[in-house]
C-alpha positions as CSV (number, residue, x, y, z in Angstrom):
1,M,11.3,55.3,16.4
2,D,11.4,58.1,18.7
3,K,10.0,56.8,22.1
4,E,10.0,60.5,23.7
5,K,7.4,61.7,20.5
6,I,5.1,58.7,21.3
7,I,5.0,59.4,25.0
8,R,4.8,63.1,24.4
9,F,2.0,62.6,21.9
10,L,-0.1,60.3,24.3
11,L,0.3,62.9,26.9
12,D,-0.8,66.0,24.9
13,N,-3.7,63.8,23.7
14,G,-5.1,63.6,27.3
15,L,-3.8,60.2,28.5
16,E,-2.2,59.9,31.8
17,D,0.6,58.3,33.8
18,V,2.4,57.2,30.8
19,E,4.7,54.3,31.9
20,E,7.5,52.4,29.9
21,L,7.4,48.8,30.2
22,S,10.8,47.2,29.2
23,Y,10.5,44.5,26.5
24,E,13.3,44.1,24.1
25,D,13.5,46.7,21.1
26,L,9.7,47.5,21.3
27,V,8.3,50.6,22.6
28,V,5.6,49.1,25.2
29,L,3.7,51.5,27.3
30,R,0.9,51.4,29.9
31,F,-1.1,54.5,30.2
32,Y,-4.7,55.5,31.6
33,F,-7.8,57.2,30.0
34,D,-9.4,59.2,32.7
35,F,-13.0,60.0,32.7
36,D,-14.2,63.6,33.0
37,D,-17.3,64.4,34.8
38,S,-19.4,64.8,32.0
39,E,-18.2,61.5,30.4
40,L,-19.1,59.8,34.1
41,N,-22.5,61.5,34.1
42,A,-23.3,60.5,30.6
43,A,-22.6,57.0,31.7
44,R,-24.8,57.3,34.8
45,A,-27.9,58.6,32.7
46,Y,-27.3,55.8,30.3
47,A,-27.2,53.3,32.8
48,N,-30.0,54.6,34.5
49,D,-32.2,54.7,31.2
50,E,-31.3,51.2,30.5
51,S,-31.4,49.5,33.7
52,E,-34.4,47.2,33.5
53,E,-34.9,46.9,37.2
54,E,-37.8,48.6,38.8
55,E,-35.7,50.2,41.7
56,E,-33.2,52.5,40.6
57,S,-29.7,50.6,40.6
58,D,-26.5,52.0,42.0
59,P,-25.0,53.2,38.7
60,W,-21.4,52.4,39.8
61,Y,-21.9,48.6,39.6
62,N,-24.4,48.7,36.8
63,E,-23.5,46.6,33.7
64,Y,-24.6,49.6,31.5
65,Y,-22.4,51.9,33.2
66,L,-19.1,49.9,33.0
67,T,-20.1,48.9,29.3
68,Y,-20.6,52.8,28.4
69,L,-17.3,53.6,30.2
70,S,-15.4,51.1,28.6
71,E,-16.5,51.7,25.1
72,L,-16.0,55.2,25.6
73,A,-12.5,54.8,26.7
74,V,-11.5,52.2,23.8
75,D,-13.0,54.5,21.5
76,S,-11.2,57.4,22.3
77,V,-8.0,55.8,23.1
78,G,-8.3,54.1,19.3
79,E,-8.6,57.5,17.7
80,I,-5.5,58.8,19.5
81,V,-3.2,55.8,18.8
82,E,-4.6,55.7,14.8
83,D,-3.5,59.7,14.7
84,L,-0.4,58.6,16.3
85,M,0.2,55.8,14.0
86,D,-0.5,58.5,10.9
87,E,1.6,61.2,12.2
88,L,4.8,58.9,13.2
89,N,4.3,56.4,10.3
90,I,4.5,53.6,12.8
91,E,2.3,50.8,13.8
92,A,0.8,49.7,17.4
93,Q,-1.5,47.3,19.2
94,Y,-3.1,48.1,22.3
95,T,-5.6,46.3,24.8
96,S,-7.8,47.6,27.6
97,Y,-8.3,46.1,30.8
98,E,-11.5,45.5,32.8
99,I,-12.7,48.6,34.5
100,D,-12.5,48.4,38.4
101,K,-15.7,48.5,40.0
102,E,-14.5,50.1,43.1
103,N,-12.5,52.5,41.1
104,C,-14.0,53.5,37.7
105,D,-12.7,57.0,37.2
106,Y,-10.2,55.6,34.5
107,S,-9.6,53.0,32.1
108,E,-6.2,51.3,31.8
109,F,-4.2,50.2,28.5
110,V,-1.2,48.9,27.3
111,A,0.1,49.4,23.9
112,V,3.1,48.2,22.0
113,F,4.4,50.5,18.9
114,Y,7.1,49.3,16.2
115,E,8.1,50.1,12.9
116,K,5.8,49.3,10.0
117,G,5.9,45.7,8.7
118,K,7.5,44.3,11.8
119,A,5.7,41.1,13.2
120,V,4.5,41.7,16.7
121,D,2.1,39.5,19.0
122,L,0.7,41.7,21.6
123,D,-0.5,38.6,23.8
124,E,3.0,37.1,23.6
125,I,4.5,40.3,24.9
126,L,1.6,40.8,27.6
127,E,2.5,37.1,28.9
128,K,6.0,37.9,29.1
129,I,5.6,40.8,30.9
130,E,3.2,39.7,33.3
131,A,5.3,36.6,34.2
């Protein structure tokens, strides 16, 4: 499995700041999905439309705003990872972290990439990396 090809694929498909996390013989990467202005504006519009409050709420802290952005990031990264798995004939698991209300211009992900058929537990890897 070619780690450099995986990293290049992620970068070429718009993911940012790809960082390798050391873990045994697996390729474990942290990366970010940065939201562009049109995505942030769409999330703001959605949050304002869905908000039940009489007064216009600040969309930066609106539950609908963060949910919209989170779902957008997960869907986008999911498509990229699926394409990568097909192209490089490997398997992957990934997770996203909650978007920071103070800085919601991006969404953070961690993914593990491995040979097909290998038994891998992403939760176990994350526990060991964070310990």
